[in-house]
TORGU-209793 format. One record per residue (C-alpha): residue in three letters; x, y, z. Coordinates in steps of 0.5 Angstrom, whole numbers, plus 500, padded with zeros to 3 digits. Layout:
<sites>
AlaXYZ ...
</sites>
This chain:
<sites>
Met728566813 Glu722562815 Leu721567820 Lys721573815 Tyr716569811 Gly711567817 Phe711574819 Val709577812 Ser704571811 Leu701574818 Val701581816 Leu697579809 Ser692575812 Ser691580817 Phe690585812 Leu685581808 Val681580814 Leu681587815 Leu679589808 Lys673584808 Phe671587815 Gln671594812 Glu667591806 Ser662588810 Glu661594814 Ser660598808 Arg654593806 Ser647594808 Phe640592806 Ser634595809 Ile627597808 Asp626605807 Tyr619606810 Lys619614808 Arg621613801 Asn617606800 Cys623602798 Phe629597799 Leu635600800 Lys642597798 Asp648600800 Gly644606802 Val641607795 Pro634605793 Phe633598790 Gln628594786 Tyr629587785 Ile627583779 Ser627576781 Gly626569779 Ser624562783 Ile629556782 His629550787 Tyr636547787 Ser633541790 Arg630540783 Val636541779 Pro642536778 Arg648540782 Val652540775 Tyr647544772 Trp646549777 Lys651554774 Asp648553767 Arg641555770 Leu643561774 Leu647564769 Lys641563764 Met637567770 Tyr642572770 Met643573762 Ala635574762 Gly636581766 Leu634578773 Asn639581779 Thr636576784 Ile633569785 Gln629566790 Ile630559793 Tyr626554798 Val630550803 Pro626543804 Trp627541811 Asn626534809 Tyr631534804 His636536809 Glu634532815 Pro631525812 Val632522819 Gln631526825 Gly638528828 Val642526821 Tyr643532817 Asp646532810 Phe649538806 Ser653534801 Gly653533794 Ser646536791 Arg644538798 Asp650543799 Leu646549800 Glu652553801 Ser655551794 Phe649553791 Leu649560794 Asp656561792 Ile655559785 Ala649565785 Asn654570788 Gln659568783 Thr654569778 Gly652576780 Leu645574783 Leu642576790 Val638571794 Ile631571797 Leu632565802 Arg625562804 Pro627557809 Gly620555812 Pro620551816 Tyr614549812 Ile615551804 Cys609548800 Ala612548793 Glu609542791 Trp614538795 Glu613532799 Met609534805 Gly611541804 Gly618540806 Leu616538813 Pro620531815 Ala615525815 Trp618523821 Leu615528825 Leu608524824 Gln611518828 Lys607522834 Pro601521831 Asn597527834 Ile602532833 Val599539830 Leu604541825 Arg605549824 Ala603551831 Thr605551838 Asp605544839 Pro611542843 Asp613536840 Tyr613540833 Leu617546836 Lys622542839 Ala624539832 Val623546829 Asp628549834 Ser633543833 Trp633544825 Leu633552825 Ala639551830 Val643548825 Leu640551818 Leu640559820 Pro648559823 Lys650556816 Met646562813 Lys648568817 Pro655569814 Trp651569807 Leu647575809 Tyr648581805 Asn650585811 Asn655580813 Gly658580806 Gly654575803 Asn648575798 Ile642573802 Ile638580802 Ser632578806 Val629571809 Gln622569809 Val619567816 Glu614561815 Asn610561808 Glu603563806 Tyr601562813 Gly595565812 Ser592559808 Tyr593555814 Phe587553819 Ala591554825 Cys592562825 Asp597561831 Tyr600568832 Asn604565838 Tyr607560833 Leu609566828 Arg612570834 His616564836 Leu619563829 Ser620571829 Val624570835 Met628564833 Phe630568826 Gln632574830 Tyr636570835 Phe640566829 Leu641571824 Gly641578828 Glu636584828 Asp639587822 Ala636581818 Val630583813 Leu625578815 Phe618578811 Thr612574810 Thr608572804 Asp601571803 Gly595570798 Asn591576796 Thr585575801 Asp584579807 Trp583572811 Glu590570809 Met594577810 Thr590577817 Cys593570819 Gly599570816 Thr602577818 Leu606579824 Gln608586827 Gly616586825 Leu615582819 Tyr615585813 Ala608583809 Thr608582802 Ile603579797 Asp603574792 Phe598573786 Gly598571778 Thr596574771 Asp588573773 Thr589579778 Asn588586778 Ile594589780 Thr592595784 Lys587592788 Ala592587790 Phe597592792 Glu592596796 Arg591590800 Gln598589801 Arg598597803 Arg592595808 Phe597591812 Glu604594811 Arg602602810 Lys609604808 Gly615600805 Pro616597798 Leu610594794 Val612586793 Asn609581789 Ser613575792 Glu610570787 Phe608572781 Tyr606566777 Thr609565770 Gly605558770 Trp602553774 Leu603546777 Asp601539774 His597534777 Trp596527774 Gly590526770 Asp590534769 Asn592538762 His599541762 Ala598548765 Ser600554761 Val600561762 Glu600566756 Thr607569755 Ser603576753 Arg599576760 Val606575764 Ser610580760 Lys605585760 Met603584768 Leu611584769 Gly612591766 Asp606594769 Met608592776 Leu615594775 Ala613601772 Leu610602779 Gly616601782 Ala614594785 Ser619588787 Val617582783 Asn619575784 Met617570778 Tyr615564781 Met617559777 Phe623562773 Leu625555772 Gly621549775 Gly625543774 Thr624536776 Asn621532782 Phe626526782 Gly625520786 Tyr619521791 Trp619528792 Asn613530789 Gly607533793 Ala600533792 Asp594537794 Gln587535797 Asp581538796 Ser575534795 Arg580528793 Tyr587526793 Leu591529787 Pro599528786 Val603532783 Thr607530777 Thr614528776 Ser616534772 Tyr615541775 Asp616544768 Tyr611549771 Asp611552764 Ala616557766 Pro621561762 Leu626556763 Ser624549761 Glu624543766 Ala631542762 Gly633549763 Asp632551756 Pro630558754 Thr623559752 Asp620564748 Lys617566755 Leu624568757 Leu625572751 Ala619576752 Ile621577759 Arg628579758 Asp625585753 Val621587759 Ile626587764 Ser631591759 Lys626597760 Phe628598767 Arg635596768 Ser641594763 Leu641587761 Pro648584762 Glu652584756 Gly653577752 Pro649572749 Met644568752 Pro647561754 Pro644556749 Pro640550751 Thr644544753 Pro645539748 Lys639533747 Tyr640526744 Ala635521741 Tyr638515743 Gly632511741 Phe629504743 Val632500748 Ser629493750 Leu628490757 Lys627484760 Lys624482766 Val628480772 Gly622478776 Ser615479780 Leu616484786 Thr613478791 Ala618473788 Leu624478790 Leu622480797 Asp629477800 Thr633482796 Leu628488796 Ser627487804 Pro633483807 Gln631485814 Gly625481813 Pro618483815 Leu615486821 Gln609483825 Ser602486827 Gln595484828 Tyr593490825 Pro596494819 Leu602499821 Thr603506817 Phe609507813 Glu611512819 Glu610507825 Val615503821 Lys620508819 Gln619507812 Tyr617514810 Tyr618514802 Gly617509796 Tyr613502797 Met611497803 Leu608490802 Tyr603488806 Arg601481807 Thr596476810 Lys592470809 Leu585469806 Pro582467813 Arg577462809 Thr575460802 Leu572465797 Val568461792 Glu565467789 Pro568474788 Thr568477795 Pro570485796 Val576487800 Ile574494802 Ser577500805 Pro571503809 Leu575509812 Asn578510805 Gly585507809 Val589506803 His594511802 Asp595512796 Arg595506792 Gly595499793 Tyr596493788 Val593487790 Met595480789 Val593473791 Asn598468791 Gly602472787 Val597473782 Tyr595480781 Gln587482782 Gly587489781 His588496785 Leu585500791 Glu586507791 Arg585513795 Asp578517795 Thr577513788 Thr577505789 Leu575503795 Val573496794 Leu576490790 Asn573483789 Val578477790 Thr577469790 Gly582464793 Gln583458798 Ala583459805 Gly591460807 Asp592463800 Leu597469801 Leu594476800 Asp599481798 Ile598489798 Leu603493795 Val602500798 Glu605506794 Asn606513797 Met605517791 Gly607524795 Arg604527802 Val600533801 Asn603539801 Phe598545802 Gly592546806 Ser589542813 His591535810 Ile599535811 Asn598530817 Asp598525811 Phe600518814 Lys601513809 Gly600506808 Leu594502810 Val592507815 Ser586504817 Asn583496817 Leu581493811 Phe575488811 Leu574482807 Gly567482806 Met564483813 Asp571481817 Ile577485819 Leu583482816 Ser588481821 Asp595478823 Trp599482818 Leu606482816 Met609488813 Tyr616488808 Pro619495808 Leu622495801 Asp629499800 Ile629499793 Asp633505792 Lys639502796 Val639495793 Ile638499786 Ala644504788 Ser648498790 Gly648495782 Trp642490783 Pro639487778 Gln645487773 Ser650485778 Lys646479780 Leu642478774 Lys643470772 Arg641468780 Ser635473780 Asn632472773 Pro627466774 Glu622469769 Ala626471763 Ser624466759 Met617468759 Thr614470753 Glu607473755 Glu607478761 Ser603477767 Pro600483770 Gly602486777 Pro608489780 Ser615487777 Phe622489775 Tyr625490768 Thr632492766 Gly636494760 Ile642497758 Leu643503754 His649504750 Thr650511748 Pro654513741 Gly660516745 Val656522748 Ala652523754 Trp647528753 Asp640530756 Ser634526753 Phe627524755 Leu625517757 Lys618515754 Leu615509756 Gly609508751 Gly605502753 Trp607502760 Thr602503765 Lys605506772 Gly611505776 Gln618508777 Val625508773 Trp632508775 Ile638510771 Asn645508773 Gly642507780 Val639514780 Asn631515781 Leu628519776 Gly621519778 Arg614516777 Tyr611515770 Trp604514769 Pro603515761 Arg596512762 Lys594518766 Gly598523763 Pro599529762 Gln606527763 Gln609522758 Thr616523758 Leu621523764 Tyr627528764 Val634524763 Pro640529765 Gly646528761 Pro651527767 Leu647521769 Leu649517763 Ser656515761 Ala658516754 Ser663510754 Gln660505759 Pro653501759 Asn648505762 Asn643500767 Ile636502766 Thr631499772 Val624499771 Leu618497776 Glu612497773 Leu606496778 Glu600494773 Gln602491766 Ala608492762 Pro607492754 Pro608486750 Gly614489747 Leu618491753 Arg621497750 Val623504752 Leu624510748 Phe629516749 Met627522745 Asp630529744 Arg624532746 Pro619532752 Gln612530751 Leu608534757 Asn601535755 Arg598528753 Thr592527758 Met590520757 Leu585518762 Arg580523765 Arg578523772 
</sites>
């Protein structure tokens, strides 16, 4: 009997394998250069796509967000793969939990969405260092995004891990990936290294097969299209609502004479920097231009359709005339809000799409429920300098001159630099960063007393006083590496010497701070009694300090928005998860998105705040049921 069942099982398995093989044999996705279109299973195909970044959305909400995109009328999504998100330490790969890319692809497939994959290795995306791992900068002279041997060796190792995982997900192989981008807007980069693009093209074809549809995306200028395109890679273009559609597609045609018209990044909104007004693009302009492009038969990807959140330290930055870090919220004024809620812009876009393809039957999923939990009181745990044994258990490194984050392998977050005043300073004496060497913000203390801050590009001098031998501490914050342009080799920490008056400061101790690991282990709540020497203080002294409190929910764990009114600048953790940076004094973002699944409906929820400058007298935070993203307090 067992033999009979075993035989039946073998026959059934063989039949299923054969069925899947025949199905994949009948599937195809390609470019028809005669009819100027994509072909899906031999039939002309126009994609209507939206960008979503799985790294900016809690995993538990992937299905919700993708279903809303599908119900809006999209047939495709576009995703980036951030290299540094999956290889945070060289040779150590992470595709688990919120980094489970294949699970995301599977959910998209089950939802009925095709995928445009953008695996980089560079992605921009307003993401930390454009997705490139910071450990690349351990080689200080490395040339990124070029045929630098050290860079190519690291790229090849990464692609040899990633691309074989993606090959079964290609549409031709039975999956839902219809096309794959090589690099990203390479024409905007100074190197213009065609051999680098050729190298990537060979690698992608080797791992994905010659039938894979490979493409490039570049901005709407001749220079960008010239340096970013390569024969054998289909050239697409990107542009927003301020562009003449006819002229933009004429430019694409000059570089790709035949094939489909494609706008790979049609901007539905824009990013925010700290200190800017919240960016927005009028719904009427987005919907009209989308309709005009679709009427031309163009395939369009809307960037972004859902922006999401730069949790933790993952925000990027721009560097033009000055350093401009991106906010924690990546709302982008997108059709789906940061919290995944449908907006009027989404409804307008859905109406446009309905004129070109049938919409799925059924209602649009509702917004996730929100709750205003109200005020929560916090109490001080202690100043950061008093907690160094807890935050830096391995102790300091010693060096005559300061080392960068990268040299110490402290890639993100914070590091404390400590030396001693070499002489007594009766009169205020300047601590100077003559080569703009504080990357990005340094909080200065003398014997634990806060003096003020130094800041990249803006505040290069700070006066201090003190006695010979007093401790001079500088807590340096990495506010996010540059993600676009020629400054992506963005080293962090004290990247050049500091001066005290005319003297170079030397003999440094450097404390790498593993704050996230310590908080994830249950601190400070687990050891509050032993690490609470300042709880009785009624007046808050300025300077980097930790605060903690407990949120008790009324039996629900719904999304919320955390407002830190009166607080200055810092970082927030809830139940050990790093929500990101707050900076209400600067704006425009005033609230941090708190996903409901981070909270417990029945257990106390631990709140930990690192305030870097000055906490308010009341020591309260407020949980609201709606965001505040557009209130700029300080102008540059």
